[in-house]
C-alpha positions in Angstrom: 106.1 96.1 109.4 104.0 94.0 111.6 105.7 95.3 114.8 104.5 98.8 114.0 103.1 100.8 117.0 99.3 101.4 116.7 99.8 105.2 117.0 102.2 105.4 114.0 99.7 103.3 111.8 96.8 105.4 112.8 98.7 108.6 112.1 99.6 107.2 108.7 95.9 106.2 108.1 95.0 109.9 108.7 97.6 111.1 106.5 96.5 108.7 103.9 92.9 109.6 103.9 93.9 113.5 103.8 96.4 113.2 100.8 94.5 110.5 98.8 91.0 111.2 99.6 90.1 107.5 100.5 87.9 106.2 103.2 89.9 103.8 105.5 87.9 101.8 108.0 88.9 101.8 111.8 91.3 99.3 113.0 92.8 98.7 109.6 95.9 96.6 109.3 99.1 97.6 107.4 98.2 95.2 104.7 94.6 96.5 104.3 96.0 100.0 104.1 98.4 99.0 101.3 95.5 97.4 99.5 93.2 100.4 99.8 96.1 102.7 98.7 97.0 100.5 95.8 93.4 100.6 94.5 93.6 104.4 94.6 96.9 104.5 92.8 95.7 102.3 90.0 92.9 105.0 89.5 95.2 107.8 90.0 97.8 106.7 87.5 95.3 105.9 84.8 93.1 109.1 85.3 95.5 111.8 86.8 99.1 110.9 86.3 100.2 114.4 87.1 98.6 114.3 90.6 100.3 111.0 91.2 103.6 112.4 90.4 102.9 115.3 92.4 102.1 113.2 95.5 105.2 111.2 95.0 107.2 114.4 95.0 105.5 115.6 98.1 105.9 112.4 99.9 109.5 112.3 99.0 109.7 108.9 97.6 112.7 108.4 95.7 112.2 108.5 91.9 114.8 105.9 91.4 113.0 103.4 93.5 109.6 104.1 91.7 111.2 103.5 88.3 112.8 100.3 89.5 109.4 99.0 90.9 107.8 99.8 87.5 110.4 98.2 85.6 110.4 95.1 87.7 106.6 94.9 87.6 106.7 95.3 83.7 109.3 92.5 83.5 107.2 90.1 85.7 103.8 91.2 84.2 102.4 92.1 87.5 100.6 95.5 88.7 103.0 97.7 90.3 100.4 99.4 92.5 100.8 97.6 95.8 104.7 97.9 95.8 104.4 101.6 95.2 101.8 101.9 97.9 104.2 100.1 100.2 106.9 102.7 99.3 104.7 105.6 100.0 103.4 104.2 103.4 107.0 103.2 104.5 108.3 106.6 103.5 105.5 108.4 105.6 106.2 106.1 108.5 109.8 107.0 108.3 109.0 110.7 108.6 106.4 110.1 111.5 109.0 108.0 113.5 111.7 110.5 112.8 109.5 113.3 114.1 108.7 111.4 117.2 112.2 110.5 117.9 113.7 114.0 117.4 110.7 116.0 118.7 112.0 118.7 121.0 110.7 119.1 124.5 108.6 122.2 125.3 111.0 125.0 125.4 110.4 128.4 127.3 109.8 130.4 124.1 110.1 130.2 120.3 113.5 131.8 120.2 115.1 128.7 121.8 113.3 126.1 119.5 115.8 126.0 116.8 
C-alpha cells in the first residue's frame, strides 16, 4: 500500500482516530498507522473484547479472515494485532476508494440522487 494517495490515508487516519480513540501524529505513514492501531487492538482485545468484536462488525471485516489470522498467529507463536490492524485499515480504505469512485455528481434535487 505504498502507492496510496495521501487524501485516502488522511481520511483513514481521521476515521481511525474517531473510531478507536487514539492520537495519530500528522504525516503518519501507513506502517506507523498500523503500529498505532495494533497497540490499541492489543489493549482492546485484552480489556474490552466486546468492543473489539463490535468494531470488526462495524468496519465489515470478514470474520473468516480474522479467525484465519488468529489461527495462523497462534500456530506461529506471534501476535495477531498488526495483521488484524492491516485488515481493518485495508477494509476502510476499500470503502473510501469505493465512495470516491462511485460518488455521484451534484444533481438538481434529492429525488434524482438515487
